[in-house]
Phi, psi and omega in degrees: 000346180276140178288171182300328183255356184294326182287341181283352183292340179284343183274148174291149181302321183291332176291323178289333183265004186275055181270328182278170180288155173286168179301315179300318178295321178298316181291315179298324176297317179293321181296327181297335180270005183258143178269102182227155174291153183305322183293318178296316181298317181294321179294322178294321178301314181299318180293322179297322177292339181268001180282145175272178187293341176277350180096008180268153175285118186288329182237158178287157178300326176300313179294317178299315179298317181296324176292332181271338184291144170287161180290324178283138177053042189294320185298313181292320181293318178298318179296318177294317176299319181294320175299316178297319177295324179298317177293319177297326179295320178298320178294313180302318181286354175270354181274169175266145003282150181294136181104354180292144177081009175293154180260349176200174182299318181302315179294319181299312180295317180301316178301319182289319180295320178298332182282345180275178182292143183287132175197171181296322180293328176296317179298315179295317180300320181294317179298315179300314180295319182288325190234341191222036179297328179299319177295319178295319180296328178276355184057038178273075185294331180296311176294320177299319178298317180297315187278335180262338185076012183266145176280174185300320183295317180293322178294322179292321176295319176297316176301318181297321178296317182293318182298330182275000175281158177262111183289345178228086186294346176276350187305316180298343181259000181292156182259356181239000000 
């Protein structure tokens, strides 16, 4: 007696739209095509599991290494794990979407800007992201000009590059 679409009303909207891969699945698919040592692959898996829904690394490399280290000989093991995680982070940040695995907004934007075509506006945009995001948020172009040495036209071009970046690279894979 139920029509073909009547039974679907019990499902949540996000369940019906959950057709694409999750962020982790997307990253693991890319990882599968890479030639890496088992240790590197395992370290990248740990980092992928540590990403939040926005695609940022939720914990510091130090905390992740401390959580993985055994209680015996912990300092040396933690240091080795941290070095391995640092290398794995570079691999993770080379994957799509660009900006994934960043530890903060400045790093996320910088990763995306570096992936774009090289130009003077890109260089200024990277400086702004790394050191002066607060001034950009306040739209204090006078101070930005003073600290970067860029004129208004170059600052506007840099701002345009920054605005076109995705502050949450994991967003397209979100379920809500």
